[in-house]
C-alpha positions in Angstrom: 0.0 0.0 0.0 2.8 2.4 0.9 4.5 1.6 -2.4 1.3 2.4 -4.3 0.9 5.7 -2.3 4.5 6.7 -3.2 3.9 5.9 -6.9 0.7 7.9 -6.9 2.4 10.9 -5.2 5.2 10.8 -7.7 2.7 10.6 -10.6 0.9 13.6 -9.2 4.2 15.5 -8.9 5.1 14.7 -12.5 1.6 15.8 -13.7 1.9 19.1 -11.8 5.3 19.7 -13.2 4.0 19.0 -16.7 1.1 21.4 -16.2 3.5 24.0 -14.9 5.9 23.6 -17.9 2.9 23.7 -20.2 1.7 27.0 -18.6 5.2 28.4 -19.1 5.4 27.4 -22.8 1.9 28.9 -23.5 2.5 32.2 -21.7 1.5 35.1 -23.9 4.4 37.1 -25.3 4.7 40.5 -23.5 6.7 43.7 -23.6 9.1 44.4 -20.9 7.5 47.8 -20.4 4.3 49.1 -22.1 2.2 52.3 -21.8 -1.2 52.4 -23.4 -3.3 55.6 -23.2 -6.5 56.9 -24.6 -5.6 60.4 -25.7 -8.9 61.7 -27.1 -10.8 62.2 -30.4 -9.1 62.7 -33.7 -10.8 66.0 -34.1 -9.7 67.4 -30.7 -7.1 70.1 -31.3 -7.7 70.0 -35.1 -8.0 73.1 -37.2 -10.1 74.6 -40.0 -8.1 76.0 -42.8 -9.3 77.1 -46.3 -12.7 75.7 -45.5 -11.3 72.3 -44.7 -11.3 70.5 -41.3 -8.0 68.9 -40.4 -7.5 66.3 -37.7 -4.9 66.8 -35.0 -1.4 65.4 -35.7 -0.9 61.7 -35.5 2.2 59.5 -35.2 2.1 56.3 -37.1 3.0 53.2 -35.1 6.6 52.3 -35.8 9.0 49.6 -34.5 12.6 50.6 -34.3 15.3 48.7 -32.4 13.2 47.3 -29.5 10.8 50.3 -29.2 7.2 50.4 -30.5 5.9 53.9 -30.5 3.0 55.9 -32.0 -0.2 57.8 -31.4 -3.1 57.1 -33.8 -6.7 55.8 -34.0 -7.3 52.5 -32.3 -8.5 50.9 -35.6 -5.0 51.4 -37.1 -3.3 50.0 -34.0 -5.5 46.9 -34.4 -4.4 46.6 -38.0 -0.8 46.5 -36.9 -1.5 44.0 -34.2 -4.0 41.6 -35.8 -3.5 41.8 -39.6 -1.0 38.9 -39.5 -3.8 36.7 -38.2 -6.6 37.9 -40.6 -5.4 38.2 -44.2 -6.7 40.2 -46.0 -7.3 42.4 -43.0 -11.0 43.0 -42.1 -12.6 43.6 -38.7 -16.0 44.6 -37.3 -16.0 46.7 -34.2 -17.4 49.9 -32.6 -17.3 53.0 -34.8 -15.3 54.9 -32.2 -12.3 52.7 -32.9 -11.7 54.8 -36.0 -12.0 58.1 -34.3 -10.3 57.8 -30.9 -6.5 58.3 -30.6 -4.5 55.9 -28.5 -0.8 56.3 -27.6 1.5 53.3 -27.5 5.0 53.4 -26.0 6.5 49.9 -25.5 9.9 48.3 -25.0 10.4 44.7 -26.2 13.1 42.3 -25.1 16.3 42.5 -27.1 16.2 40.6 -30.3 12.4 40.8 -30.7 11.4 40.8 -34.4 8.6 43.0 -35.8 6.2 40.0 -35.9 7.2 39.3 -32.2 6.4 42.9 -31.3 3.0 42.6 -33.0 2.2 39.5 -30.9 3.2 41.5 -27.8 0.9 44.3 -28.9 -2.0 41.8 -29.1 -1.3 40.7 -25.6 -1.3 44.3 -24.4 -4.6 45.1 -26.1 -6.3 42.0 -24.8 -5.1 42.6 -21.2 -5.5 46.4 -21.0 -8.7 46.9 -23.0 -10.5 43.7 -22.0 -10.7 42.7 -25.7 -12.7 39.7 -26.6 -13.2 38.7 -30.3 -13.9 35.8 -32.6 -13.4 35.0 -36.3 -16.3 34.7 -38.7 -16.8 34.1 -42.4 -18.4 36.9 -44.3 -19.3 37.9 -47.9 -17.2 41.0 -47.9 -16.9 44.0 -50.2 -13.2 44.3 -51.2 -11.0 45.9 -53.8 -9.0 43.5 -56.0 -5.5 44.9 -56.8 -5.0 44.1 -60.5 -2.6 44.8 -63.3 -3.5 48.0 -65.2 -3.7 48.3 -69.0 -0.3 50.0 -69.3 3.2 49.2 -68.3 4.0 48.3 -64.7 5.8 51.2 -63.2 7.6 49.3 -60.4 11.3 48.3 -60.5 12.3 44.9 -59.1 14.1 45.1 -55.7 17.8 44.9 -55.8 18.5 45.0 -52.0 16.6 43.8 -48.9 14.3 46.1 -46.9 16.4 47.3 -43.9 13.5 48.2 -41.6 10.3 46.1 -42.4 8.7 47.3 -39.2 8.7 51.0 -40.1 5.3 52.4 -41.0 3.9 55.8 -41.8 0.3 56.6 -42.5 -0.2 57.3 -46.2 3.4 56.4 -47.1 4.9 53.2 -48.4 8.6 53.6 -48.9 10.3 50.3 -49.3 13.5 49.0 -50.9 11.9 45.6 -51.1 8.2 44.6 -50.7 5.7 42.3 -52.4 2.4 43.3 -54.1 0.6 41.6 -51.2 2.4 43.9 -48.8 1.4 46.9 -50.9 -2.2 45.7 -50.9 -2.1 45.5 -47.1 -0.9 49.1 -47.0 -3.7 50.2 -49.4 -6.2 48.5 -47.1 -5.3 51.0 -44.3 -6.2 53.9 -46.7 -9.5 52.6 -48.2 -13.0 51.9 -46.9 -12.6 48.2 -47.6 -9.8 45.6 -47.8 -7.5 45.5 -50.8 -6.5 41.9 -51.9 -3.6 41.3 -54.2 -4.9 39.6 -57.4 -2.1 40.7 -59.7 -0.5 37.3 -59.9 2.9 39.0 -59.7 5.4 37.3 -57.5 8.7 38.8 -56.4 9.8 41.9 -54.6 9.6 45.5 -55.9 10.8 49.0 -54.9 8.2 51.4 -53.7 8.4 55.2 -53.2 4.8 56.1 -52.4 3.9 59.1 -50.2 0.3 60.3 -50.3 0.2 61.4 -46.7 -0.2 65.2 -47.4 -3.0 64.7 -49.9 -4.9 62.2 -47.7 -4.4 64.5 -44.6 -5.7 67.5 -46.5 -9.0 65.7 -47.4 -9.8 63.8 -44.2 -12.1 66.6 -42.9 -14.3 66.4 -46.1 -14.1 62.6 -46.7 -13.6 61.1 -43.3 -10.7 59.1 -41.7 -9.4 57.7 -45.1 -9.4 61.0 -47.0 -10.4 61.3 -50.7 -10.3 57.8 -52.2 -9.4 59.3 -55.6 -5.9 60.0 -54.1 -5.3 56.3 -53.8 -7.1 55.3 -57.0 -5.1 57.8 -59.1 -1.8 56.9 -57.3 -2.3 53.2 -57.9 -3.1 53.9 -61.6 0.2 55.7 -62.0 2.0 52.6 -60.9 0.4 50.5 -63.7 -2.1 48.9 -61.4 -5.8 49.3 -60.7 -8.4 48.6 -58.0 -11.7 46.8 -58.8 -14.6 46.5 -56.5 -15.7 42.9 -55.8 -17.3 40.7 -53.2 -15.5 37.8 -51.7 -15.9 35.3 -48.8 -13.3 36.4 -46.2 -12.4 35.6 -42.6 -13.3 38.6 -40.4 -12.2 39.6 -36.9 -15.4 40.5 -35.0 -14.9 42.5 -31.8 -17.2 41.2 -29.0 -16.1 43.3 -26.1 -13.7 46.3 -25.9 -13.2 49.0 -23.3 -12.5 52.5 -24.4 -10.4 53.3 -21.4 -7.4 51.0 -20.7 -6.4 49.8 -17.3 -3.9 52.1 -15.6 -0.2 51.9 -16.7 
């Protein structure tokens, strides 16, 4: 009997150790330090000039070294965090997500990649904003990115992209990027997702900056600005956008607090 009890105790100890190790391996990735603040509405502190209403300045979310930093609408922060999980990116959530600014200042452990920082950002959003979501299939209105009728005005990449984590609202300046990556960028500027349907593989150079034109028209056309800025810019590259409907996986926000827990 004593031998059986000893064996049972040992088995329980091994099981507890296994559960402990499993908990450690499944621990959500996290920043060493993270500050998440709700800093007000996009129109707070804006200005009216020449009959147009301009939003207050924003800072695109950028990852340099081990620091993730920016101040922008929450919907754009979600795009940075969750677009690797939902491709092409599409989410359904409260309208205020595209109007309320949030500031992110975070430090990742040394050696963390951009994708690693995105995973840590997901952890922060879920813990600090009480985020709950699920994925669903939807017939979704999209733009298909297609070859235009003229010559493709993109040069093949000759060197790697040195800073793949750098982002700027309205600008896509890359020494090396795919058409799928460009489509993801376009999705952040349009009222629907952009899906690469060009059939073009490989990496290309991009020197796109529409930030001033988009910023100047946000008051009149909403958070994305005048869509003709993007449509015309894409056409100049020898590409085009075509409206379609397609069955896509969608991130649906079930619960989300506007105010994060204290830093």
